[in-house]
C-alpha positions in Angstrom: 63.2 127.6 -124.4 65.1 125.2 -126.7 66.3 122.1 -124.9 69.9 122.7 -126.0 70.0 126.0 -124.1 68.4 124.8 -120.8 67.1 121.3 -119.9 63.8 120.8 -118.3 65.6 120.0 -115.0 67.6 123.2 -115.2 64.4 125.3 -115.8 62.8 123.6 -112.8 65.8 124.3 -110.6 65.8 128.0 -111.7 62.1 128.4 -111.1 62.4 126.7 -107.7 65.1 129.2 -106.6 63.0 132.1 -108.0 60.0 131.0 -105.9 62.2 130.7 -102.8 63.3 134.3 -103.3 59.7 135.4 -103.8 58.7 133.8 -100.5 61.6 135.4 -98.7 60.6 138.9 -99.9 57.0 138.1 -98.9 58.2 137.3 -95.4 60.4 140.4 -95.2 57.5 142.5 -96.3 54.9 140.9 -94.1 56.8 140.3 -90.9 59.6 143.0 -91.0 57.7 145.8 -92.7 60.6 146.3 -95.1 58.3 148.2 -97.4 57.2 150.8 -94.9 59.7 153.6 -95.0 59.0 157.1 -93.7 60.2 160.1 -95.6 63.7 160.7 -94.1 67.0 162.0 -95.2 69.4 159.7 -97.0 71.4 159.0 -93.8 68.3 158.0 -91.9 67.2 155.7 -94.6 70.6 154.0 -94.6 70.4 153.4 -90.8 66.9 152.0 -91.3 67.9 149.7 -94.2 71.1 148.5 -92.5 69.2 147.8 -89.2 66.5 145.9 -91.0 69.0 143.8 -93.0 71.0 143.0 -89.9 67.8 141.9 -88.1 66.8 139.8 -91.2 70.1 138.0 -91.2 70.0 137.2 -87.5 66.3 136.1 -87.7 67.1 134.0 -90.8 69.9 132.2 -89.0 67.7 131.5 -86.0 64.7 130.4 -88.1 66.6 128.1 -90.4 68.7 126.5 -87.6 65.4 126.0 -85.6 63.8 124.4 -88.7 66.7 122.0 -89.0 66.6 121.0 -85.4 62.9 120.4 -85.5 63.2 118.3 -88.6 66.1 116.2 -87.1 64.3 115.6 -83.8 60.7 115.3 -84.9 60.8 114.7 -88.7 58.5 117.7 -89.0 58.8 120.6 -91.4 57.4 124.0 -90.8 56.9 126.8 -93.3 59.3 129.7 -93.4 56.3 132.1 -93.1 55.1 130.5 -89.9 58.6 130.1 -88.5 59.4 133.8 -89.0 56.0 134.8 -87.5 
């Protein structure tokens, strides 16, 4: 990629964000079984998907708030994978 299009720092930032997205999908797949969908009608699938997404949002809020509290109080960081588990 030519430097005039994206700087090295911008490429690094984009790659870092991409990696964070990959980790979140791994967590969703590993801990929330988002990839295991039984054959159902469209309405059933919508209920399944919305339910999973709502639980992911609430779980994410709890995990990231907990991670912040642990870091502030103990100066320790824990991985998202372990925190969600």
